[in-house]
C-alpha positions as CSV (number, residue, x, y, z in Angstrom):
1,X,171.4,245.6,238.9
2,X,175.7,245.6,238.6
3,X,175.4,241.4,238.7
4,X,173.0,241.9,236.0
5,X,174.3,243.7,233.4
6,X,177.6,241.9,234.1
7,X,176.3,238.3,233.1
8,X,173.6,240.1,230.6
9,X,176.4,242.4,228.5
10,X,178.9,238.9,227.7
11,X,175.9,236.7,226.7
12,X,173.9,239.2,224.4
13,X,177.7,240.5,222.5
14,X,178.2,236.7,221.9
15,X,175.0,235.8,221.0
16,X,174.4,238.7,219.0
17,X,177.8,238.6,217.0
18,X,177.3,234.5,216.4
19,X,180.7,234.0,216.3
20,X,182.0,231.2,214.4
21,X,185.7,229.9,213.4
22,X,184.1,227.0,210.7
23,X,184.5,223.4,211.7
24,X,186.9,222.0,214.2
25,X,189.4,219.6,213.2
26,X,189.9,216.9,216.5
27,X,193.3,215.3,216.5
28,X,193.0,212.3,217.5
29,X,194.9,210.6,220.1
30,X,196.0,207.3,221.6
31,X,193.9,205.8,224.2
32,X,195.7,203.1,226.1
33,X,196.4,203.4,229.5
34,X,193.1,205.6,230.2
35,X,192.3,204.3,233.7
36,X,196.0,203.8,234.8
37,X,195.8,206.0,238.0
38,X,192.2,204.8,239.1
39,X,191.9,202.4,242.0
40,X,189.2,200.1,240.0
41,X,191.3,199.9,236.8
42,X,190.7,196.8,235.5
43,X,187.5,196.9,235.7
44,X,187.1,200.1,233.7
45,X,189.3,198.6,231.4
46,X,186.8,195.9,231.2
47,X,184.0,198.3,231.3
48,X,184.6,200.1,228.5
49,X,185.7,197.8,225.9
50,X,182.3,196.3,226.3
51,X,180.9,199.4,225.4
52,X,183.2,199.6,222.5
53,X,182.0,196.4,221.1
54,X,178.4,196.3,222.0
55,X,177.9,200.2,220.7
56,X,180.2,200.6,217.6
57,X,182.6,203.1,218.7
58,X,185.4,201.9,217.0
59,X,185.4,205.0,214.4
60,X,185.1,207.2,217.6
61,X,188.0,205.5,219.0
62,X,190.5,206.4,216.5
63,X,189.3,209.8,215.3
64,X,188.9,211.7,219.1
65,X,190.8,212.6,221.8
66,X,191.3,211.1,224.5
67,X,189.0,213.6,226.7
68,X,185.9,212.7,224.4
69,X,186.4,209.3,224.7
70,X,185.7,209.1,228.0
71,X,183.2,211.7,228.3
72,X,181.3,209.6,225.5
73,X,181.7,206.5,227.2
74,X,180.4,208.0,230.5
75,X,176.6,209.2,229.0
76,X,176.6,206.4,226.8
77,X,176.9,204.5,230.3
78,X,174.5,206.6,232.1
79,X,171.5,205.8,229.8
80,X,172.5,202.2,229.7
81,X,171.7,202.7,233.2
82,X,168.9,204.3,233.3
83,X,167.4,202.7,230.3
84,X,168.5,199.4,231.5
85,X,164.9,197.8,232.3
86,X,162.8,200.2,230.1
87,X,161.6,198.6,226.4
88,X,162.3,201.4,224.1
89,X,159.6,202.6,220.9
90,X,161.2,201.2,217.5
91,X,160.8,204.9,216.6
92,X,162.6,207.6,218.9
93,X,162.7,211.3,218.8
94,X,165.2,212.8,221.5
95,X,165.9,216.1,222.2
96,X,169.1,216.3,224.1
97,X,168.7,219.7,226.5
98,X,171.7,222.0,227.2
99,X,174.8,220.4,225.2
100,X,177.4,223.1,225.5
101,X,179.8,221.9,222.5
102,X,178.1,218.2,222.4
103,X,181.3,216.6,223.1
104,X,179.7,213.2,224.1
105,X,177.4,213.4,221.3
106,X,178.3,210.3,219.8
107,X,178.1,207.7,223.1
108,X,174.0,209.2,222.8
109,X,173.9,208.6,219.1
110,X,175.5,205.1,219.4
111,X,172.9,204.1,222.2
112,X,169.8,205.0,219.6
113,X,171.8,203.9,217.0
114,X,171.8,199.7,219.1
115,X,168.3,199.9,220.5
116,X,165.6,202.0,217.5
117,X,164.8,200.9,214.0
118,X,164.6,204.3,213.9
119,X,165.5,208.0,215.1
120,X,166.3,211.4,215.0
121,X,168.5,212.8,217.6
122,X,168.2,217.2,218.1
123,X,170.9,218.9,220.5
124,X,170.1,221.9,221.6
125,X,172.2,225.1,223.2
126,X,171.4,228.4,224.9
127,X,175.0,229.7,225.1
128,X,176.1,227.8,221.5
129,X,178.6,230.9,220.8
130,X,181.0,230.6,223.7
131,X,184.5,231.0,222.1
132,X,187.6,228.8,223.3
133,X,190.7,229.8,224.2
134,X,191.8,228.5,220.2
135,X,188.7,230.9,218.4
136,X,186.4,227.8,217.8
137,X,182.7,227.8,219.5
138,X,180.9,225.6,221.1
139,X,178.8,225.8,217.9
140,X,181.9,224.9,216.2
141,X,182.8,222.2,218.0
142,X,179.4,220.7,217.8
143,X,178.2,220.5,214.0
144,X,182.0,219.1,213.6
145,X,181.3,216.0,215.9
146,X,178.3,215.4,214.3
147,X,178.6,215.9,210.7
148,X,179.7,211.8,210.1
149,X,176.3,211.2,212.2
150,X,173.1,210.6,210.4
151,X,169.3,212.4,211.6
152,X,171.0,214.7,214.2
153,X,171.2,217.8,214.8
154,X,172.2,220.7,216.5
155,X,170.4,223.9,217.7
156,X,171.6,227.1,218.8
157,X,168.6,228.8,220.9
158,X,166.6,228.6,223.7
159,X,164.8,225.4,224.8
160,X,161.9,227.7,226.3
161,X,160.8,228.7,223.0
162,X,161.2,225.2,222.0
163,X,157.3,223.8,221.0
164,X,158.3,220.5,218.9
165,X,157.2,217.0,220.7
166,X,159.8,214.2,221.9
167,X,160.0,210.5,223.3
168,X,162.6,211.0,224.9
169,X,164.1,214.7,226.5
170,X,167.6,214.2,228.6
171,X,169.1,217.2,230.6
172,X,172.6,216.3,231.9
173,X,173.5,218.8,234.8
174,X,170.9,221.2,234.5
175,X,171.2,224.0,236.4
176,X,169.1,224.2,240.1
177,X,171.4,227.2,241.9
178,X,171.6,230.4,241.1
179,X,175.2,230.8,242.1
180,X,176.3,227.8,238.5
181,X,174.2,229.6,236.9
182,X,176.3,232.7,236.9
183,X,179.7,231.2,237.2
184,X,179.1,230.2,233.6
185,X,177.7,233.4,231.9
186,X,174.3,233.3,231.8
187,X,172.0,235.8,232.9
188,X,170.0,235.3,235.4
189,X,166.8,235.4,234.0
190,X,167.5,232.2,232.6
191,X,167.7,231.0,236.1
192,X,164.0,229.8,236.4
193,X,164.4,225.9,237.2
194,X,160.8,225.4,238.5
195,X,159.7,227.3,234.9
196,X,162.3,225.2,232.7
197,X,161.1,221.3,234.2
198,X,157.5,222.4,233.6
199,X,158.4,223.5,229.8
200,X,160.3,220.1,229.7
201,X,157.7,217.6,230.4
202,X,155.4,220.1,228.4
203,X,157.5,218.5,225.6
204,X,156.8,215.4,225.9
205,X,154.9,212.9,223.6
206,X,152.6,210.4,225.6
207,X,154.4,208.1,227.6
208,X,157.4,210.2,227.0
209,X,160.5,209.9,229.1
210,X,162.4,212.2,231.1
211,X,166.3,211.6,232.1
212,X,167.9,214.3,234.3
213,X,171.9,213.3,235.6
214,X,172.6,215.7,238.3
215,X,175.9,216.0,240.5
216,X,176.8,215.8,243.8
217,X,174.2,215.3,246.4
218,X,173.0,218.3,247.5
219,X,172.5,219.4,243.4
220,X,170.5,215.6,243.7
221,X,168.1,216.7,246.4
222,X,167.5,220.2,244.8
223,X,166.4,218.4,242.1
224,X,163.9,216.6,244.3
225,X,162.7,219.3,245.8
226,X,162.0,221.3,242.2
227,X,160.1,217.7,241.4
228,X,158.0,217.9,244.0
229,X,156.9,222.3,243.9
230,X,156.1,222.0,240.2
231,X,154.0,218.3,240.6
232,X,152.2,216.8,242.7
233,X,152.3,212.3,242.9
234,X,149.0,212.0,240.8
235,X,151.4,213.9,237.7
236,X,154.7,212.8,237.7
237,X,155.8,209.2,237.7
238,X,160.1,208.8,238.7
239,X,160.8,206.0,237.3
240,X,164.2,205.2,238.9
241,X,166.4,207.6,240.8
242,X,169.9,207.0,242.1
243,X,173.5,206.7,242.1
244,X,175.2,206.3,239.0
245,X,178.5,204.0,238.3
246,X,181.8,205.8,238.7
247,X,182.1,207.6,235.4
248,X,185.3,206.9,233.0
249,X,185.8,210.3,233.1
250,X,186.9,211.0,236.4
251,X,184.7,214.4,238.1
252,X,185.0,215.8,241.1
253,X,181.0,214.7,242.2
254,X,179.8,211.7,242.3
255,X,176.9,211.4,239.6
256,X,172.8,210.9,240.1
257,X,170.6,209.9,237.7
258,X,166.6,210.1,237.1
259,X,164.2,208.7,234.9
260,X,160.6,210.6,235.4
261,X,157.4,210.5,233.3
262,X,153.9,212.1,232.8
263,X,151.4,210.0,234.8
264,X,148.5,209.4,231.9
265,X,145.3,210.7,234.1
């Protein structure tokens, strides 16, 4: 009871108050020597340059912090890996779930811009009014990061109340254990991993694709368990699952990816 109260009250306050300081003004940082202390520095430099050129990241390169640039490269590379063998439709509606401040949005946007004739990109965040030390909220950051991106929107809300249909849904680092959910300040009632994953599949159009990225082998194993609890082999097509390449952004835990779709019976 006490644990629930400790997590419910702060979340309820910030969700109700909906604090906003306005657009966050990001300072550009130099991008040289980003991989100077990495063991595979040469590979990362060459790979980052290839992505920058292929996906037209020049604006991001000259208008972002080093951290946001690395994060955007990383998420762009996730999509490149996950869709490497997939022919994407010409028109794509794309929903990105649990985006926090959506610092990596440009990576997703440039991927769609490259591979689709037309697209709409929406990000949704449940805890959208969490405030940082500089008194900007996640919403302030997200809206500033997308202000120059066409056909892109950010929604403050619970995806479980969402009913629109999409060609592709992504969820990077979903909560599969209760402890991280509480550590990030979300009330326990929002930890319903089976219900959550079933709902995401319900939002897919015919032939739609769900992609998920987990951190660490334990979360990847738990994600597989959740899939098995939610769907039979006749309902779910796991088209790809495996370890992702080393990220441009240096994370503590290795990332694992999934590409899934509903079987058409």
